[in-house]
C-alpha positions in Angstrom: 0.0 0.0 0.0 2.8 2.4 0.9 4.6 1.6 -2.3 1.6 2.3 -4.5 1.0 5.6 -2.6 4.7 6.6 -3.1 4.6 5.7 -6.8 1.4 7.7 -7.3 2.8 10.7 -5.4 6.0 10.5 -7.4 4.2 10.3 -10.7 2.0 13.2 -9.8 5.0 15.3 -8.8 6.8 14.5 -12.1 3.7 15.6 -14.1 3.2 18.7 -12.0 6.9 19.7 -12.4 6.7 19.2 -16.2 3.8 21.6 -16.6 4.0 25.3 -16.7 2.1 27.4 -14.1 -0.9 27.6 -16.5 -1.2 23.8 -16.5 0.3 23.3 -19.9 3.7 22.1 -20.8 6.3 24.5 -22.1 6.4 25.5 -25.8 9.8 23.7 -26.0 8.3 20.5 -24.7 5.3 20.8 -27.0 7.7 21.4 -29.9 9.7 18.3 -29.0 6.5 16.2 -28.8 5.3 17.5 -32.2 8.7 16.8 -33.7 8.6 13.3 -32.3 5.1 12.8 -33.8 6.4 14.2 -37.2 9.4 11.8 -37.2 7.1 8.9 -36.4 4.9 9.7 -39.4 2.0 11.0 -37.3 1.7 14.2 -39.4 -1.9 15.0 -38.3 -0.9 15.2 -34.6 2.3 17.1 -35.4 0.6 19.6 -37.6 -2.2 20.2 -35.1 0.4 20.8 -32.4 2.4 23.1 -34.7 -0.8 25.1 -35.5 -1.6 25.5 -31.8 2.0 26.6 -31.1 1.9 29.1 -34.0 -1.3 30.6 -32.6 0.3 30.9 -29.1 2.2 33.8 -27.6 5.4 31.9 -28.3 4.8 31.8 -32.1 8.0 33.9 -32.9 10.1 31.4 -31.0 8.8 28.3 -32.6 8.3 29.5 -36.2 11.8 28.7 -37.5 12.0 25.2 -35.9 8.6 24.3 -37.3 9.6 25.6 -40.7 12.8 23.5 -40.7 10.9 20.4 -39.6 8.2 20.7 -42.3 10.5 21.9 -45.1 8.9 25.3 -45.4 12.1 27.2 -44.5 13.7 26.2 -47.8 13.1 28.0 -51.1 11.8 25.6 -53.7 11.3 25.8 -57.5 8.6 24.1 -59.3 10.0 21.9 -62.1 6.7 20.4 -63.3 3.2 21.6 -62.9 1.5 18.3 -62.4 4.4 16.0 -61.5 3.8 13.9 -64.6 5.7 15.8 -67.2 9.4 15.2 -67.2 11.7 18.1 -66.9 15.5 18.3 -67.0 18.0 20.9 -66.0 18.1 22.1 -69.6 14.3 22.7 -70.0 12.1 25.1 -68.2 8.4 24.6 -67.8 
């Protein structure tokens, strides 16, 4: 009985310490969790968390890491309009 009470108390303390005063985890922890979801292929979860973070007061701090993770930080150039037509370095569409 004492062991289960101790385990429950310890688990509650760990959870309480990992949460910010508002009852939510920190933006850094949320960003890590979203990145883990992204890496695991759970893009829906990751993108929902990224959207929530980008709508939060910490948006300026998380914008670049999210852009790097999702590939949006890099400039791209369209080489075919529909992905079916072949294009080479010598031809421009």
